[in-house]
MMTF fields as JSON, N, C-alpha, C and O atoms, coordinates in Angstrom:
{
  "mmtfVersion": "1.0.0",
  "mmtfProducer": "UNKNOWN",
  "numBonds": 471,
  "numAtoms": 472,
  "numGroups": 118,
  "numChains": 1,
  "numModels": 1,
  "chainsPerModel": [1],
  "groupsPerChain": [118],
  "chainIdList": ["A"],
  "bondAtomList": [4, 2, 8, 6, 12, 10, 16, 14, 20, 18, 24, 22, 28, 26, 32, 30, 36, 34, 40, 38, 44, 42, 48, 46, 52, 50, 56, 54, 60, 58, 64, 62, 68, 66, 72, 70, 76, 74, 80, 78, 84, 82, 88, 86, 92, 90, 96, 94, 100, 98, 104, 102, 108, 106, 112, 110, 116, 114, 120, 118, 124, 122, 128, 126, 132, 130, 136, 134, 140, 138, 144, 142, 148, 146, 152, 150, 156, 154, 160, 158, 164, 162, 168, 166, 172, 170, 176, 174, 180, 178, 184, 182, 188, 186, 192, 190, 196, 194, 200, 198, 204, 202, 208, 206, 212, 210, 216, 214, 220, 218, 224, 222, 228, 226, 232, 230, 236, 234, 240, 238, 244, 242, 248, 246, 252, 250, 256, 254, 260, 258, 264, 262, 268, 266, 272, 270, 276, 274, 280, 278, 284, 282, 288, 286, 292, 290, 296, 294, 300, 298, 304, 302, 308, 306, 312, 310, 316, 314, 320, 318, 324, 322, 328, 326, 332, 330, 336, 334, 340, 338, 344, 342, 348, 346, 352, 350, 356, 354, 360, 358, 364, 362, 368, 366, 372, 370, 376, 374, 380, 378, 384, 382, 388, 386, 392, 390, 396, 394, 400, 398, 404, 402, 408, 406, 412, 410, 416, 414, 420, 418, 424, 422, 428, 426, 432, 430, 436, 434, 440, 438, 444, 442, 448, 446, 452, 450, 456, 454, 460, 458, 464, 462, 468, 466],
  "bondOrderList": [1, 1, 1, 1, 1, 1, 1, 1, 1, 1, 1, 1, 1, 1, 1, 1, 1, 1, 1, 1, 1, 1, 1, 1, 1, 1, 1, 1, 1, 1, 1, 1, 1, 1, 1, 1, 1, 1, 1, 1, 1, 1, 1, 1, 1, 1, 1, 1, 1, 1, 1, 1, 1, 1, 1, 1, 1, 1, 1, 1, 1, 1, 1, 1, 1, 1, 1, 1, 1, 1, 1, 1, 1, 1, 1, 1, 1, 1, 1, 1, 1, 1, 1, 1, 1, 1, 1, 1, 1, 1, 1, 1, 1, 1, 1, 1, 1, 1, 1, 1, 1, 1, 1, 1, 1, 1, 1, 1, 1, 1, 1, 1, 1, 1, 1, 1, 1],
  "groupList": [{"groupName": "MET", "atomNameList": ["N", "CA", "C", "O"], "elementList": ["N", "C", "C", "O"], "formalChargeList": [0, 0, 0, 0], "bondAtomList": [1, 0, 2, 1, 3, 2], "bondOrderList": [1, 1, 2], "singleLetterCode": "M", "chemCompType": "L-PEPTIDE LINKING"}, {"groupName": "THR", "atomNameList": ["N", "CA", "C", "O"], "elementList": ["N", "C", "C", "O"], "formalChargeList": [0, 0, 0, 0], "bondAtomList": [1, 0, 2, 1, 3, 2], "bondOrderList": [1, 1, 2], "singleLetterCode": "T", "chemCompType": "L-PEPTIDE LINKING"}, {"groupName": "LYS", "atomNameList": ["N", "CA", "C", "O"], "elementList": ["N", "C", "C", "O"], "formalChargeList": [0, 0, 0, 0], "bondAtomList": [1, 0, 2, 1, 3, 2], "bondOrderList": [1, 1, 2], "singleLetterCode": "K", "chemCompType": "L-PEPTIDE LINKING"}, {"groupName": "TYR", "atomNameList": ["N", "CA", "C", "O"], "elementList": ["N", "C", "C", "O"], "formalChargeList": [0, 0, 0, 0], "bondAtomList": [1, 0, 2, 1, 3, 2], "bondOrderList": [1, 1, 2], "singleLetterCode": "Y", "chemCompType": "L-PEPTIDE LINKING"}, {"groupName": "PHE", "atomNameList": ["N", "CA", "C", "O"], "elementList": ["N", "C", "C", "O"], "formalChargeList": [0, 0, 0, 0], "bondAtomList": [1, 0, 2, 1, 3, 2], "bondOrderList": [1, 1, 2], "singleLetterCode": "F", "chemCompType": "L-PEPTIDE LINKING"}, {"groupName": "LEU", "atomNameList": ["N", "CA", "C", "O"], "elementList": ["N", "C", "C", "O"], "formalChargeList": [0, 0, 0, 0], "bondAtomList": [1, 0, 2, 1, 3, 2], "bondOrderList": [1, 1, 2], "singleLetterCode": "L", "chemCompType": "L-PEPTIDE LINKING"}, {"groupName": "PRO", "atomNameList": ["N", "CA", "C", "O"], "elementList": ["N", "C", "C", "O"], "formalChargeList": [0, 0, 0, 0], "bondAtomList": [1, 0, 2, 1, 3, 2], "bondOrderList": [1, 1, 2], "singleLetterCode": "P", "chemCompType": "L-PEPTIDE LINKING"}, {"groupName": "GLU", "atomNameList": ["N", "CA", "C", "O"], "elementList": ["N", "C", "C", "O"], "formalChargeList": [0, 0, 0, 0], "bondAtomList": [1, 0, 2, 1, 3, 2], "bondOrderList": [1, 1, 2], "singleLetterCode": "E", "chemCompType": "L-PEPTIDE LINKING"}, {"groupName": "TRP", "atomNameList": ["N", "CA", "C", "O"], "elementList": ["N", "C", "C", "O"], "formalChargeList": [0, 0, 0, 0], "bondAtomList": [1, 0, 2, 1, 3, 2], "bondOrderList": [1, 1, 2], "singleLetterCode": "W", "chemCompType": "L-PEPTIDE LINKING"}, {"groupName": "SER", "atomNameList": ["N", "CA", "C", "O"], "elementList": ["N", "C", "C", "O"], "formalChargeList": [0, 0, 0, 0], "bondAtomList": [1, 0, 2, 1, 3, 2], "bondOrderList": [1, 1, 2], "singleLetterCode": "S", "chemCompType": "L-PEPTIDE LINKING"}, {"groupName": "ILE", "atomNameList": ["N", "CA", "C", "O"], "elementList": ["N", "C", "C", "O"], "formalChargeList": [0, 0, 0, 0], "bondAtomList": [1, 0, 2, 1, 3, 2], "bondOrderList": [1, 1, 2], "singleLetterCode": "I", "chemCompType": "L-PEPTIDE LINKING"}, {"groupName": "HIS", "atomNameList": ["N", "CA", "C", "O"], "elementList": ["N", "C", "C", "O"], "formalChargeList": [0, 0, 0, 0], "bondAtomList": [1, 0, 2, 1, 3, 2], "bondOrderList": [1, 1, 2], "singleLetterCode": "H", "chemCompType": "L-PEPTIDE LINKING"}, {"groupName": "ASN", "atomNameList": ["N", "CA", "C", "O"], "elementList": ["N", "C", "C", "O"], "formalChargeList": [0, 0, 0, 0], "bondAtomList": [1, 0, 2, 1, 3, 2], "bondOrderList": [1, 1, 2], "singleLetterCode": "N", "chemCompType": "L-PEPTIDE LINKING"}, {"groupName": "GLY", "atomNameList": ["N", "CA", "C", "O"], "elementList": ["N", "C", "C", "O"], "formalChargeList": [0, 0, 0, 0], "bondAtomList": [1, 0, 2, 1, 3, 2], "bondOrderList": [1, 1, 2], "singleLetterCode": "G", "chemCompType": "PEPTIDE LINKING"}, {"groupName": "GLN", "atomNameList": ["N", "CA", "C", "O"], "elementList": ["N", "C", "C", "O"], "formalChargeList": [0, 0, 0, 0], "bondAtomList": [1, 0, 2, 1, 3, 2], "bondOrderList": [1, 1, 2], "singleLetterCode": "Q", "chemCompType": "L-PEPTIDE LINKING"}, {"groupName": "ALA", "atomNameList": ["N", "CA", "C", "O"], "elementList": ["N", "C", "C", "O"], "formalChargeList": [0, 0, 0, 0], "bondAtomList": [1, 0, 2, 1, 3, 2], "bondOrderList": [1, 1, 2], "singleLetterCode": "A", "chemCompType": "L-PEPTIDE LINKING"}, {"groupName": "ARG", "atomNameList": ["N", "CA", "C", "O"], "elementList": ["N", "C", "C", "O"], "formalChargeList": [0, 0, 0, 0], "bondAtomList": [1, 0, 2, 1, 3, 2], "bondOrderList": [1, 1, 2], "singleLetterCode": "R", "chemCompType": "L-PEPTIDE LINKING"}, {"groupName": "VAL", "atomNameList": ["N", "CA", "C", "O"], "elementList": ["N", "C", "C", "O"], "formalChargeList": [0, 0, 0, 0], "bondAtomList": [1, 0, 2, 1, 3, 2], "bondOrderList": [1, 1, 2], "singleLetterCode": "V", "chemCompType": "L-PEPTIDE LINKING"}, {"groupName": "ASP", "atomNameList": ["N", "CA", "C", "O"], "elementList": ["N", "C", "C", "O"], "formalChargeList": [0, 0, 0, 0], "bondAtomList": [1, 0, 2, 1, 3, 2], "bondOrderList": [1, 1, 2], "singleLetterCode": "D", "chemCompType": "L-PEPTIDE LINKING"}],
  "groupTypeList": [0, 1, 2, 2, 3, 4, 5, 6, 7, 8, 1, 1, 9, 10, 5, 11, 12, 1, 13, 8, 9, 14, 9, 14, 5, 15, 1, 2, 15, 13, 5, 9, 16, 1, 15, 17, 12, 18, 17, 10, 12, 16, 2, 15, 16, 13, 13, 3, 2, 3, 15, 10, 15, 10, 15, 7, 15, 15, 7, 16, 6, 10, 7, 7, 13, 5, 14, 15, 15, 13, 10, 10, 18, 5, 6, 17, 18, 14, 18, 7, 2, 5, 14, 7, 5, 10, 3, 5, 15, 9, 14, 0, 1, 13, 7, 1, 10, 13, 18, 1, 10, 7, 3, 15, 16, 5, 16, 5, 2, 2, 14, 18, 2, 12, 13, 2, 13, 18],
  "groupIdList": [1, 2, 3, 4, 5, 6, 7, 8, 9, 10, 11, 12, 13, 14, 15, 16, 17, 18, 19, 20, 21, 22, 23, 24, 25, 26, 27, 28, 29, 30, 31, 32, 33, 34, 35, 36, 37, 38, 39, 40, 41, 42, 43, 44, 45, 46, 47, 48, 49, 50, 51, 52, 53, 54, 55, 56, 57, 58, 59, 60, 61, 62, 63, 64, 65, 66, 67, 68, 69, 70, 71, 72, 73, 74, 75, 76, 77, 78, 79, 80, 81, 82, 83, 84, 85, 86, 87, 88, 89, 90, 91, 92, 93, 94, 95, 96, 97, 98, 99, 100, 101, 102, 103, 104, 105, 106, 107, 108, 109, 110, 111, 112, 113, 114, 115, 116, 117, 118],
  "secStructList": [7, 5, 7, 7, 7, 7, 2, 2, 2, 2, 2, 2, 2, 2, 2, 2, 2, 2, 7, 7, 7, 2, 2, 2, 2, 2, 2, 2, 2, 6, 7, 7, 2, 2, 2, 2, 2, 2, 2, 2, 6, 6, 1, 1, 7, 7, 7, 2, 2, 2, 2, 2, 2, 2, 2, 2, 2, 6, 6, 7, 7, 2, 2, 2, 2, 2, 2, 2, 6, 6, 1, 1, 7, 5, 7, 2, 2, 2, 2, 2, 2, 2, 2, 2, 2, 2, 2, 2, 2, 2, 2, 7, 7, 2, 2, 2, 2, 2, 2, 2, 2, 2, 2, 2, 2, 2, 2, 2, 2, 2, 2, 2, 2, 2, 6, 1, 7, 7],
  "xCoordList": [0.849, 0.0, 0.89, 2.001, 0.385, 1.15, 0.209, -0.955, 0.726, -0.044, 0.53, 1.747, -0.337, 0.091, -0.917, -2.124, -0.426, -1.288, -1.639, -0.76, -2.933, -3.387, -4.72, -5.577, -4.869, -6.104, -6.409, -7.576, -5.417, -5.736, -6.356, -7.339, -5.779, -6.295, -7.679, -8.563, -7.854, -9.146, -10.229, -11.333, -9.913, -10.877, -11.231, -12.398, -10.224, -10.459, -11.342, -12.218, -11.115, -11.946, -13.398, -14.321, -13.599, -14.964, -15.636, -16.81, -14.908, -15.473, -15.892, -16.974, -15.05, -15.375, -16.558, -17.439, -16.574, -17.643, -19.003, -20.027, -19.009, -20.281, -20.693, -21.872, -19.721, -20.002, -20.108, -20.522, -19.731, -19.795, -18.593, -17.529, -18.784, -17.671, -17.001, -17.535, -15.847, -15.186, -16.083, -16.156, -16.757, -17.65, -18.807, -19.162, -19.389, -20.49, -20.022, -20.698, -18.876, -18.345, -18.069, -18.412, -17.455, -17.139, -18.413, -18.45, -19.44, -20.706, -21.328, -21.753, -21.38, -21.97, -21.174, -21.737, -19.855, -18.991, -18.868, -18.305, -19.389, -19.267, -17.863, -17.425, -17.16, -15.798, -15.778, -16.734, -14.702, -14.565, -14.077, -13.403, -14.422, -13.934, -12.422, -11.769, -11.867, -10.413, -9.771, -8.726, -10.385, -9.835, -9.786, -8.78, -10.867, -10.918, -9.887, -9.138, -9.851, -8.898, -7.459, -6.623, -7.163, -5.791, -5.346, -4.183, -6.247, -5.881, -5.64, -4.642, -6.542, -6.388, -5.082, -4.403, -4.735, -3.52, -2.282, -1.235, -2.421, -1.318, -0.71, 0.473, -1.539, -1.109, -1.329, -0.723, -2.217, -2.506, -2.677, -3.038, -2.416, -2.561, -3.807, -3.839, -4.826, -6.058, -5.835, -4.963, -6.612, -6.469, -7.763, -8.619, -7.886, -8.998, -10.359, -11.231, -10.541, -11.835, -12.183, -13.332, -11.186, -11.393, -11.833, -12.822, -11.099, -11.373, -12.779, -13.501, -13.158, -14.491, -15.574, -16.587, -15.367, -16.366, -16.585, -17.724, -15.512, -15.621, -16.291, -17.176, -15.875, -16.459, -17.968, -18.749, -18.365, -19.795, -20.573, -21.672, -20.016, -20.7, -20.912, -21.952, -19.913, -19.968, -20.581, -20.636, -21.041, -21.615, -20.649, -21.026, -19.398, -18.343, -18.015, -18.276, -17.456, -17.075, -16.041, -15.108, -16.219, -15.288, -13.87, -12.905, -13.751, -12.436, -11.705, -10.484, -12.452, -11.857, -11.186, -10.064, -11.87, -11.302, -10.093, -9.102, -10.175, -9.057, -7.85, -6.71, -8.086, -6.977, -6.341, -5.116, -7.164, -6.642, -5.831, -4.866, -6.233, -5.518, -4.269, -3.526, -4.035, -2.859, -2.994, -1.991, -4.22, -4.456, -4.569, -4.081, -5.212, -5.269, -4.596, -4.456, -4.191, -3.415, -4.217, -5.431, -3.482, -3.963, -3.263, -2.097, -3.934, -3.215, -2.078, -2.268, -0.92, 0.262, -0.005, 0.397, -0.67, -0.888, -1.88, -1.936, -2.655, -3.61, -3.103, -3.671, -2.066, -1.585, -1.371, -2.04, -0.464, -0.148, -1.246, -1.501, -1.902, -2.995, -4.148, -4.713, -4.483, -5.568, -5.214, -6.044, -4.007, -3.58, -3.617, -4.044, -3.18, -3.221, -4.66, -4.971, -5.53, -6.934, -7.559, -8.285, -7.275, -7.805, -7.252, -7.986, -5.964, -5.359, -6.017, -6.398, -6.149, -6.752, -8.185, -8.59, -8.943, -10.32, -10.373, -11.274, -9.414, -9.407, -9.122, -9.407, -8.562, -8.237, -9.355, -9.298, -10.373, -11.448, -12.564, -12.78, -13.263, -14.421, -15.679, -15.634, -16.781, -18.037, -18.467, -18.695, -18.586, -19.06, -18.058, -18.447, -16.779, -15.749, -15.728, -15.645, -15.802, -15.791, -17.051, -16.993, -18.177, -19.409, -19.299, -19.715, -18.739, -18.537, -17.576, -17.786, -16.523, -15.525, -16.117, -15.844, -16.917, -17.563, -18.517, -18.562, -19.27, -20.197, -19.428, -19.852, -18.318, -17.484, -16.954, -16.966, -16.498, -15.973, -17.076, -16.824, -18.275, -19.396, -19.702, -19.954, -19.675, -19.915, -18.828, -19.122, -17.582, -16.476, -16.626, -16.353, -17.057, -17.237, -18.363, -18.241, -19.461, -20.556, -20.073, -20.411, -19.279, -18.736, -17.828, -17.887, -17.001, -16.102, -16.902, -16.587, -17.931, -18.767, -19.495, -19.622, -19.959, -20.664, -19.737, -20.136, -18.503, -17.529, -16.873, -16.24, -17.031, -16.485, -14.991, -14.37, -14.396, -12.948, -12.568, -13.356, -11.349, -10.809, -9.96, -9.666, -9.562, -8.682, -7.264, -6.391],
  "yCoordList": [-1.184, 0.0, 1.241, 1.232, 2.285, 3.516, 4.71, 4.631, 5.797, 7.037, 7.979, 8.11, 8.619, 9.548, 10.693, 10.468, 11.905, 13.084, 13.427, 13.766, 13.336, 13.753, 14.49, 14.375, 15.248, 15.983, 17.023, 17.178, 17.74, 18.69, 18.003, 18.49, 16.875, 16.158, 15.579, 15.609, 15.054, 14.489, 15.562, 15.337, 16.729, 17.838, 18.268, 18.514, 18.358, 18.738, 17.717, 18.085, 16.434, 15.408, 15.51, 15.253, 15.879, 16.069, 17.223, 17.129, 18.306, 19.43, 18.985, 19.343, 18.213, 17.736, 16.773, 16.847, 15.868, 14.861, 15.475, 15.024, 16.495, 17.107, 18.266, 18.613, 18.861, 20.047, 21.314, 22.36, 21.219, 22.365, 23.277, 22.843, 24.535, 25.484, 25.333, 24.672, 25.939, 25.927, 26.561, 26.079, 27.633, 28.307, 27.407, 27.356, 26.701, 25.8, 24.673, 24.347, 24.086, 23.025, 23.557, 22.915, 24.717, 25.311, 25.53, 25.212, 26.064, 26.314, 25.015, 24.927, 24.009, 22.726, 22.047, 21.316, 22.29, 21.665, 22.502, 22.042, 23.716, 24.585, 25.14, 25.425, 25.288, 25.823, 27.135, 27.462, 27.871, 29.081, 28.71, 27.696, 29.532, 29.298, 29.369, 28.643, 30.246, 30.382, 29.084, 28.688, 28.417, 27.15, 26.116, 25.428, 26.005, 25.047, 25.416, 24.56, 26.681, 27.146, 26.931, 26.512, 27.206, 27.054, 25.598, 25.309, 24.682, 23.261, 22.838, 22.181, 23.209, 22.839, 23.377, 22.691, 24.593, 25.226, 24.985, 25.597, 24.084, 23.678, 24.834, 24.817, 25.83, 26.924, 26.553, 27.13, 25.567, 25.066, 23.56, 23.022, 22.909, 21.451, 21.137, 21.335, 20.646, 20.298, 19.114, 18.279, 19.05, 17.979, 17.238, 17.144, 16.712, 15.859, 16.537, 15.973, 17.737, 18.418, 18.754, 18.609, 19.204, 19.529, 18.281, 18.313, 17.187, 15.954, 15.432, 15.025, 15.446, 14.968, 15.889, 15.415, 17.187, 18.143, 17.98, 17.995, 17.825, 17.669, 16.335, 16.28, 15.267, 13.946, 13.957, 13.46, 14.518, 14.567, 15.419, 15.045, 16.558, 17.436, 16.736, 16.895, 15.965, 15.291, 13.891, 13.157, 13.532, 12.21, 11.099, 10.13, 11.269, 10.288, 9.626, 10.212, 8.429, 7.788, 8.632, 9.173, 8.73, 9.487, 8.938, 9.701, 7.617, 6.984, 7.496, 7.65, 7.759, 8.262, 9.611, 9.843, 10.487, 11.794, 11.687, 12.392, 10.801, 10.638, 10.007, 10.307, 9.143, 8.595, 9.693, 9.785, 10.521, 11.615, 12.601, 13.191, 12.775, 13.691, 13.053, 13.707, 11.78, 11.099, 10.744, 10.52, 10.69, 10.413, 8.913, 8.408, 8.21, 6.759, 6.119, 6.739, 4.888, 4.178, 3.837, 3.635, 3.784, 3.214, 1.874, 1.745, 0.879, -0.348, -0.041, 0.734, -0.63, -0.33, -0.517, 0.328, -1.592, -1.861, -0.902, -0.816, -0.187, 0.764, 2.199, 3.071, 2.452, 3.793, 4.605, 5.618, 4.181, 4.96, 4.871, 5.844, 3.721, 3.573, 4.513, 5.17, 4.565, 5.438, 6.904, 7.68, 7.269, 8.648, 9.016, 10.115, 8.119, 8.383, 8.52, 9.401, 7.642, 7.707, 9.041, 9.656, 9.476, 10.759, 11.907, 12.826, 11.85, 12.903, 12.932, 13.995, 11.759, 11.705, 12.231, 12.981, 11.841, 12.314, 13.83, 14.478, 14.393, 15.842, 16.611, 17.806, 15.935, 16.583, 16.466, 17.097, 15.652, 15.391, 16.421, 17.044, 16.581, 17.478, 16.693, 15.47, 17.381, 16.796, 15.518, 14.509, 15.533, 14.347, 13.202, 12.048, 13.517, 12.486, 11.84, 10.616, 12.645, 12.07, 11.243, 10.199, 11.69, 10.919, 9.561, 8.548, 9.538, 8.27, 7.364, 6.154, 7.954, 7.178, 6.574, 5.418, 7.339, 6.827, 5.692, 4.674, 5.868, 4.807, 3.539, 2.437, 3.685, 2.527, 1.84, 0.612, 2.631, 2.065, 1.307, 0.246, 1.842, 1.155, -0.181, -1.186, -0.176, -1.424, -2.455, -3.637, -2.008, -2.926, -3.49, -4.667, -2.659, -3.122, -4.153, -5.158, -3.903, -4.878, -6.205, -7.27, -6.137, -7.35, -8.079, -9.302, -7.327, -7.911, -8.575, -9.695, -7.901, -8.463, -9.726, -10.702, -9.691, -10.84, -12.048, -13.176, -11.803, -12.876, -13.279, -14.331, -12.439, -12.749, -12.611, -13.229, -11.811, -11.624, -10.335, -9.766, -9.882, -8.713, -9.126, -10.308, -8.148, -8.43, -8.638, -8.885],
  "zCoordList": [0.0, 0.0, 0.0, 0.532, -0.598, -0.664, -0.585, -0.978, -0.079, -0.024, -1.071, -1.204, -1.795, -2.826, -2.885, -2.801, -3.028, -3.063, -4.511, -5.304, -4.851, -6.182, -6.094, -6.971, -5.012, -4.771, -5.859, -6.219, -6.397, -7.468, -8.692, -9.25, -9.1, -10.264, -9.979, -10.835, -8.773, -8.387, -8.386, -8.884, -7.827, -7.795, -9.213, -9.519, -10.075, -11.468, -12.171, -12.954, -11.896, -12.525, -12.051, -12.823, -10.806, -10.3, -11.028, -11.387, -11.248, -12.005, -13.397, -13.863, -14.062, -15.409, -15.389, -16.245, -14.408, -14.342, -14.03, -14.544, -13.193, -12.786, -13.684, -13.76, -14.361, -15.167, -14.335, -14.835, -13.054, -12.164, -12.363, -12.804, -12.033, -11.97, -10.604, -9.713, -10.447, -9.142, -8.084, -6.954, -8.451, -7.5, -7.079, -5.902, -8.036, -7.713, -6.789, -5.813, -7.095, -6.247, -4.847, -3.855, -4.771, -3.471, -2.652, -1.464, -3.277, -2.587, -2.089, -0.937, -2.957, -2.577, -1.467, -0.651, -1.437, -0.434, 0.84, 1.834, 0.812, 1.978, 2.151, 3.266, 1.024, 1.024, 0.247, -0.456, 0.374, -0.432, -1.832, -2.017, -2.798, -4.155, -4.179, -4.928, -3.357, -3.277, -2.805, -3.322, -1.829, -1.335, -2.45, -2.617, -3.212, -4.314, -5.372, -5.843, -5.739, -6.749, -6.305, -7.106, -5.063, -4.563, -4.562, -4.845, -4.249, -4.298, -5.742, -6.036, -6.644, -8.051, -8.623, -9.387, -8.255, -8.783, -7.924, -8.134, -6.957, -6.084, -5.278, -4.939, -4.983, -4.108, -2.653, -1.75, -2.438, -1.089, -1.188, -2.235, -0.098, -0.042, 0.773, 1.988, 0.088, 0.778, 1.706, 1.465, 2.743, 3.716, 3.946, 3.066, 5.154, 5.552, 5.336, 4.675, 5.886, 5.792, 4.344, 3.927, 3.58, 2.175, 1.411, 0.679, 1.582, 0.844, 1.142, 0.231, 2.4, 2.779, 2.22, 1.706, 2.315, 1.817, 0.316, -0.15, -0.433, -1.888, -2.219, -3.074, -1.548, -1.807, -1.541, -2.352, -0.419, -0.088, -1.077, -1.487, -1.464, -2.42, -3.766, -4.405, -4.181, -5.48, -5.386, -6.373, -4.177, -3.937, -4.342, -5.001, -3.929, -4.161, -2.827, -1.777, -2.842, -1.583, -0.819, -1.412, 0.476, 1.316, 1.15, 1.106, 1.058, 0.915, -0.315, -0.3, -1.377, -2.612, -2.367, -2.816, -1.66, -1.342, -0.436, -0.624, 0.552, 1.483, 0.795, 1.15, -0.176, -0.961, -1.807, -1.887, -2.434, -3.257, -2.431, -2.919, -1.172, -0.276, 0.32, 1.052, 0.01, 0.541, 2.011, 2.689, 2.51, 3.929, 4.182, 5.193, 3.261, 3.396, 2.188, 1.134, 2.36, 1.348, 0.107, 0.144, -0.992, -2.239, -2.413, -2.04, -2.964, -3.28, -4.259, -5.196, -4.058, -4.867, -6.347, -7.146, -6.741, -8.158, -8.801, -10.027, -8.015, -8.569, -8.528, -9.184, -7.783, -7.529, -8.804, -9.008, -9.649, -10.848, -11.889, -12.6, -11.995, -12.947, -12.601, -13.475, -11.328, -10.886, -11.119, -11.591, -10.793, -10.993, -12.476, -12.829, -13.335, -14.776, -15.267, -16.068, -14.78, -15.175, -14.774, -15.556, -13.567, -13.103, -13.946, -14.31, -14.251, -15.086, -16.466, -16.956, -17.088, -18.419, -18.396, -19.284, -17.388, -17.278, -17.128, -17.66, -16.407, -16.196, -17.483, -17.566, -18.487, -19.752, -20.793, -21.848, -20.487, -21.443, -21.349, -20.309, -22.465, -22.503, -22.155, -22.024, -22.007, -21.546, -22.241, -21.575, -23.563, -24.282, -24.176, -23.994, -24.291, -24.21, -22.833, -22.724, -21.784, -20.434, -20.208, -19.559, -20.729, -20.602, -21.278, -20.716, -22.484, -23.202, -22.451, -22.371, -21.901, -21.171, -19.908, -19.585, -19.198, -17.984, -18.337, -17.646, -19.4, -19.827, -20.192, -19.845, -20.88, -21.231, -19.968, -19.87, -19.018, -17.771, -17.029, -16.459, -17.036, -16.378, -17.062, -16.398, -18.39, -19.128, -18.826, -18.65, -18.768, -18.448, -17.041, -16.807, -16.115, -14.741, -14.664, -13.963, -15.386, -15.418, -15.985, -15.467, -17.054, -17.666, -16.676, -16.551, -15.987, -14.988, -13.878, -13.475, -13.378, -12.318, -12.801, -12.062, -14.025, -14.595, -14.709, -14.418, -15.132, -15.301, -13.978, -13.885, -12.965, -11.657, -11.556, -10.691, -12.424, -12.381, -13.085, -13.84, -12.827, -13.499, -14.67, -14.849, -15.479, -16.623, -16.185, -17.016]
}
């Protein structure tokens, strides 16, 4: 297991996935827009409260936010793959990210049906 900080990329991916602006995310999370902007731009390092607030606002698992904040461990074999996936998602536009999410959901259903991973 390893801890790695990728909160800026995770926050950016949430903005892309939800279509929210930084201000909208900040409002829904009960944070200032400056706090969200500073984490995304690496001017500040978000922590426990930030990660939980963002996860709850975006209806994401709390563990996901805490992993992005480097507070709890990521499995070693998923560490770099997950970080790359989050980075790639943060670079995609609305339709592309929507298609990618749908594809990922289909792959997960197939994996669950077969009872194994690739």
